[in-house]
Structures are given as C-alpha cells and as structure tokens.
C-alpha positions in Angstrom: 0.0 0.0 0.0 1.2 3.5 -0.8 1.2 5.7 2.3 2.7 9.2 2.4 2.2 11.9 5.1 2.6 15.7 5.0 2.1 18.3 7.7 0.5 21.0 5.7 -0.8 24.1 7.5 -0.1 26.4 10.4 -2.1 24.2 12.9 -0.1 21.1 11.9 -2.8 19.0 10.1 -1.6 15.7 8.9 -2.5 15.0 5.3 -2.2 11.4 4.2 -1.9 10.0 0.7 -2.9 6.4 0.6 -3.5 4.1 -2.4 -2.7 1.2 -4.7 0.8 0.2 -5.5 -0.3 -1.5 -8.8 -2.4 1.4 -10.3 -0.8 4.3 -8.5 -4.3 5.6 -7.7 -4.6 7.3 -4.4 -6.9 9.1 -2.0 -5.8 12.3 -0.4 -7.1 12.3 3.2 -7.6 15.8 4.8 -5.9 18.2 2.4 -6.2 21.0 5.0 -4.1 23.6 3.1 -1.1 24.1 0.8 -2.4 22.2 -2.2 0.8 22.9 -4.1 2.8 20.7 -1.7 0.3 17.9 -2.1 0.3 18.3 -5.9 4.1 18.3 -6.0 4.3 15.0 -4.1 1.7 13.4 -6.3 3.7 14.5 -9.4 7.0 13.4 -7.9 5.7 10.0 -7.1 3.7 9.7 -10.3 0.4 9.2 -8.4 -3.1 9.8 -9.6 -5.5 11.3 -7.0 -9.0 9.8 -7.5 -10.5 10.8 -4.2 -10.3 13.6 -1.6 -11.6 12.3 1.7 -12.3 14.6 4.6 -12.5 12.9 8.0 -14.6 15.9 9.0 -15.6 19.3 7.8 -13.6 21.8 9.9 -11.6 24.3 7.9 -8.2 23.1 8.9 -9.0 19.7 7.2 -10.8 21.0 4.1 -8.8 24.1 3.2 -6.9 22.5 0.3 -9.9 20.7 -1.2 -10.5 23.2 -4.0 -6.9 23.4 -5.2 -6.4 19.6 -5.2 -9.8 19.0 -6.9 -9.2 21.6 -9.6 -5.8 20.2 -10.5 -6.7 16.5 -10.4 -10.4 16.1 -10.8 -10.6 13.9 -7.7 -14.0 13.3 -6.2 -14.6 14.8 -2.8 -16.0 12.4 -0.1 -17.3 13.4 3.3 -19.8 12.0 5.8 -23.3 13.3 5.1 -23.6 14.9 8.5 -20.6 17.3 7.8 -21.4 17.9 4.1 -22.8 21.4 4.7 -19.4 22.5 6.2 -17.7 22.2 2.8 -19.6 25.1 1.3 -20.3 27.3 4.4 -17.5 29.5 6.0 -19.8 29.8 9.0 -20.4 26.0 9.4 -16.7 25.1 8.9 -15.6 27.9 11.3 -13.2 29.6 8.9 -15.1 32.9 9.4 -14.1 32.8 13.1 -10.5 33.1 12.1 -10.9 36.0 9.7 -11.3 34.0 6.5 -14.0 32.7 4.3 -12.6 29.4 3.1 -14.9 27.0 1.4 -14.7 23.8 -0.7 -16.5 22.6 -3.7 -19.5 20.4 -2.6 -19.1 16.7 -2.0 -19.3 14.4 -5.0 -20.3 11.5 -2.7 -21.7 11.4 0.8 -20.4 8.7 3.1 -22.1 6.7 5.9 -21.0 4.2 8.4 -19.8 0.9 6.9 -19.2 2.2 3.4 -16.2 0.8 1.6 -14.0 3.1 -0.6 -12.1 1.1 -3.1 -8.8 2.6 -4.4 -7.2 0.9 -7.4 -6.9 -2.9 -7.3 -5.6 -3.5 -3.8 -6.9 -1.0 -1.2 -10.2 -0.7 0.5 -11.0 1.9 3.2 -13.8 1.1 5.6 -15.7 4.1 6.9 -16.2 4.1 10.7 -18.6 6.9 11.8 -17.3 8.3 15.1 -19.2 11.5 15.9 -18.2 13.6 18.8 -15.5 16.0 17.5 -18.1 16.9 14.8 -21.4 15.2 13.8 -19.9 13.7 10.7 -16.4 12.7 12.0 -15.2 9.5 10.5 -12.2 7.1 10.7 -10.9 5.0 7.8 -9.6 1.5 8.3 -7.6 -0.6 6.0 -5.7 -3.7 7.2 -3.9 -2.9 10.4 -4.1 0.9 9.9 -6.8 3.4 10.9 -6.8 7.1 9.9 -8.5 8.5 12.9 -8.9 12.2 12.0 -9.5 14.4 15.1 -11.3 11.6 16.9 -8.2 10.2 18.7 -4.6 11.5 19.3 -1.6 10.1 21.0 -2.5 10.4 24.7 -5.5 12.6 24.0 -8.8 12.9 22.1 -10.5 15.4 19.9 -11.8 18.6 21.3 -15.6 18.7 21.7 -16.3 22.4 22.5 -17.2 23.4 18.9 -20.9 23.5 17.9 -22.0 19.9 17.2 -19.4 18.4 19.5 -20.1 15.9 22.3 -17.5 14.6 24.7 -19.7 11.8 25.9 -20.4 10.7 22.3 -16.8 10.9 21.4 -15.5 8.7 24.2 -18.3 6.2 23.6 -17.4 5.9 20.0 -13.7 5.6 20.6 -14.3 2.8 23.1 -16.9 0.9 21.1 -15.6 1.5 17.5 -11.8 1.8 17.8 -10.7 0.0 21.0 -12.4 -3.1 19.7 -9.4 -3.6 17.4 -6.1 -5.4 18.2 -3.4 -3.6 20.2 -1.0 -3.5 17.2 -3.3 -1.6 14.9 -1.7 1.7 14.0 -3.6 5.0 14.3 -2.7 7.9 12.1 -4.3 11.1 13.6 -5.2 14.4 12.1 -2.6 16.1 14.3 0.6 14.9 16.0 2.4 11.6 15.9 1.0 8.1 15.1 0.1 5.8 17.9 -1.5 2.4 18.4 -4.7 1.0 19.8 -2.7 -0.8 22.5 -0.9 2.3 23.6 -4.1 4.3 23.8 -5.9 1.5 25.6 -3.4 1.5 28.4 -2.0 5.1 28.5 -4.7 7.5 27.3 -6.0 9.3 30.4 -9.3 10.1 28.6 -10.0 6.4 28.1 
C-alpha cells in the first residue's frame, strides 16, 4: 500500500496520501491547506488522486480541497452529517479566524460501513465516530486506521465546537476503535502516530 504523510498548514494538520501500488491511484485524506505541496508530491511519485476524503468538515481539514480537486479532478467524499461544512464558511468555522474558506461540494456522501475502493488493492472502511463533529469518520484498511481528530496520542479530539459531544466521542472511541487489536496503527489528524494498544493503556481520557 502507498502511504505518504505531509504536515500542511499552520495548525499542523496531517494530510495522508494512501493508495494502490499497482495502479498508483490514491486518495488524499484531509488536504487542509497548501495544495501545491500535495500536488508536488503526487507529481514526484507519479500518483493519480482519484478521491479527496475529509475525515470531518472543519476548515483546517478541508482548506486544500479546492486546489487539489481543480488540479486532479478527484472526487470529494465526506460524511453526510458534515457535508454542509464544505460550502459554508460559518459552518466550517473559517469565518471565526478572519477567513471565508470553502470547498466545492461533495461528489459523494459517506455513511458508516461504506467501503471506498482505491485501485486494485486498497479498501477503506468508513467508521462513523461523531463527537468531535457530527460527521467525523475514521478510515480503516488492514492494520491501519486514519482517525482524523477523533483520537490522538495520549488525547482525544476537542468537543467544545458546535456539534461536539465529549460523551459521544468517548463512547465511539471505546466501542468502535478500541475493539481492534493492540498493534493496529492509528494515524491522527494532528501529531504523531500511535497504536490502539498504547491508547488503551496510556490515554487518560479512556
């Protein structure tokens, strides 16, 4: 499996490029900004972006959607509960930071249990984990989960934004993520990677 990571904006969002070694088709997960850096990596590695997947609709995770889509034609995928954030600077909170950043609308709306197929060899399973936002999702393939802002190394996503729920977040982490084996690797939206086992035994929120 192709797996590349970039830290791409001032708040340190991790953008992941994941895809099929055979076809070189990839999904760009959370292009939160700096589309030029993402496009440069795609060109250098001879990769074809077929999907842009947002783990949720906050501005720091969707800010590069437009630039990547216009350059590649990739389809934008987001959970249905966060879809309105793409096109509304109020809903995605960019207006709170003095900007009006929006994305093109979603090409496809996701729901829990959906399978996103990339090339011949990669399938991402959508795990709906609301709490950080109503439409927050994680994406699992093999022994890897892209957890967005649901779970961090030693911490969890903030829940003080409109639509957030700490109780819901913790419940979803425990029921939908901690059910996996200890050696499953978690790639979060900010900060370093971790494992289910580490979080199970060391995360004070859990």
